[in-house]
C-alpha positions in Angstrom: 112.0 79.1 98.2 108.7 78.2 96.0 106.8 80.6 94.7 102.9 79.8 94.6 101.2 80.6 90.4 97.6 79.8 90.2 95.5 80.5 87.1 91.8 81.3 87.9 88.2 82.4 86.0 88.0 85.8 85.5 85.2 86.3 87.5 84.2 88.2 91.0 83.9 83.7 92.6 87.1 83.8 92.1 88.5 86.3 94.2 88.2 84.9 98.0 89.3 82.1 95.8 93.2 83.4 95.1 93.3 86.1 97.9 92.8 82.8 100.0 95.3 81.6 98.6 97.8 84.3 98.7 97.1 84.4 102.4 98.1 80.8 103.3 101.5 81.7 101.0 102.5 85.2 102.8 101.7 82.2 106.3 103.3 79.9 105.5 106.6 82.2 105.3 106.6 83.7 108.4 103.7 87.4 107.4 101.8 88.2 110.6 99.2 89.6 112.1 98.7 93.4 110.9 101.9 92.6 107.9 99.1 89.3 107.3 95.6 91.4 107.6 97.7 93.9 104.8 98.3 91.9 102.6 95.3 90.4 102.6 93.4 93.5 102.0 95.7 94.7 99.4 95.5 91.8 97.9 91.9 91.7 97.8 91.5 95.2 96.3 93.5 93.9 93.2 91.8 90.4 92.3 88.7 93.0 92.6 90.1 94.7 90.0 91.0 92.4 88.2 87.7 90.8 88.3 85.5 93.9 87.7 88.1 96.0 85.1 90.0 93.5 83.9 86.4 90.7 83.0 87.0 89.2 79.8 84.2 86.8 78.7 86.2 83.4 79.1 89.7 85.9 80.6 91.9 84.6 83.8 93.2 86.3 86.5 96.3 85.0 87.3 97.9 85.4 90.4 101.9 84.5 91.4 103.6 85.1 95.2 107.3 84.9 95.7 109.3 85.4 99.0 112.6 87.0 98.0 115.4 87.6 100.8 112.2 89.4 103.1 110.2 90.3 100.0 106.6 89.0 99.9 105.9 90.1 96.2 102.1 89.3 94.8 102.1 88.8 90.9 98.1 90.1 89.4 97.2 89.7 85.6 94.2 89.7 84.3 92.5 89.5 80.6 91.0 93.0 80.1 92.5 95.5 78.4 93.8 97.5 81.3 93.4 101.9 81.9 96.3 104.3 82.4 97.4 104.1 86.0 99.2 107.8 85.5 95.9 109.0 84.9 94.2 106.7 88.0 92.7 108.8 90.7 95.6 107.9 93.3 93.9 109.6 96.7 90.3 108.6 97.6 87.2 111.4 97.3 85.8 113.1 99.8 84.0 110.5 102.1 80.7 110.6 101.0 81.2 111.2 97.3 81.4 107.5 96.3 82.1 104.5 98.2 83.9 103.7 95.6 87.3 104.0 94.0 89.3 103.7 96.7 91.1 100.4 95.8 94.3 102.2 94.6 95.0 104.3 97.3 94.1 101.7 99.8 96.2 98.6 98.5 99.1 102.0 98.2 99.1 102.2 102.3 99.0 98.5 102.6 101.9 97.7 100.2 106.0 98.5 100.7 105.0 99.2 96.2 102.3 99.1 94.2 103.7 98.7 90.3 101.4 98.4 87.0 102.5 97.2 84.2 101.4 95.9 80.3 98.3 98.9 79.9 97.0 98.9 84.1 96.1 94.8 83.2 99.5 93.7 85.2 99.9 94.7 89.1 102.9 94.1 91.4 102.4 94.7 95.2 105.2 93.9 97.8 105.9 93.7 101.1 108.5 94.0 103.7 108.5 91.7 106.2 110.4 92.9 109.7 114.2 91.7 109.9 113.1 89.5 112.9 110.4 87.9 111.1 112.4 87.8 108.0 115.2 85.4 110.1 112.9 83.4 111.3 111.0 82.2 108.4 115.0 81.8 106.8 115.0 78.9 108.5 111.8 77.6 108.2 
């Protein structure tokens, strides 16, 4: 099954364009309703983080999406220096402490798998289609 690949400037303006492209890809592969909303929210968080924390002058955000055996895999790679994912706060702070810092937590809640590599500058998000939806998308 074909995959999606896109390269975007490392800017906030690119976030909605890249998110829309991934959502369209997922929708065409059988993601609907809440599952599609989960993908959109998690990918949006990941892209916003890439634009903010991975920004480098003249840098890019590379996005790849594929579906294999009912598993959507979205990879986002930015040009930034990265971070140490193991030491990042993975649980949200108490509400009211800060309106920020919930991105990784949100991604982990919405997706089946969230993996960081390359010092945090590459992120892989995975979400499984339900079996009935996976069968329908294989027929298309």
